[in-house]
C-alpha positions in Angstrom: 182.4 -13.9 89.9 184.5 -13.9 93.0 187.6 -12.2 91.5 184.7 -9.1 90.6 183.8 -9.1 94.3 187.2 -9.2 95.4 188.5 -6.2 93.5 185.4 -4.3 94.5 186.3 -5.2 98.2 189.9 -4.2 98.0 189.0 -1.3 96.4 186.3 0.0 99.0 189.3 -1.0 101.7 191.6 0.9 99.8 188.8 3.9 100.0 187.9 3.1 103.6 191.6 3.2 104.7 192.2 6.7 102.8 189.7 8.3 104.4 190.6 7.0 107.9 194.1 8.5 107.0 192.8 12.0 105.8 190.4 12.3 109.0 193.2 11.3 111.4 195.7 13.6 109.5 193.2 16.4 110.0 192.5 15.5 113.7 196.1 15.8 114.6 196.8 19.1 112.8 193.2 20.3 114.9 194.9 19.1 117.9 198.4 20.5 117.8 196.9 23.9 116.8 194.5 23.8 119.8 197.7 22.7 121.7 199.5 25.4 120.5 197.0 28.2 121.2 196.5 26.9 124.7 200.3 27.1 125.4 200.2 30.5 124.1 197.2 32.0 125.9 198.3 30.4 129.6 201.1 31.5 131.6 203.1 28.6 132.7 202.9 27.0 136.2 205.1 25.2 138.3 204.0 21.7 139.9 202.8 23.3 142.8 200.1 25.7 140.9 202.4 28.9 141.1 203.3 30.6 138.4 206.6 30.3 136.8 207.9 34.0 136.6 211.5 33.2 135.2 213.4 32.5 138.6 214.0 28.8 138.3 217.5 28.0 139.4 217.7 31.5 141.2 218.4 31.4 145.0 217.2 33.9 147.3 219.6 35.4 149.9 
């Protein structure tokens, strides 16, 4: 009888692991999509909060 319980416990654990893997994968996909959308929608900013207009490395005379 313990053999049956062990098998069902292993199957239950495997099923749970599969559900968790699937949920984590979907969550990661959603978070990556959100990050891409935010990056595309917002203009980039420097550390001081000013907008980066492509002037990095240029020196004003």
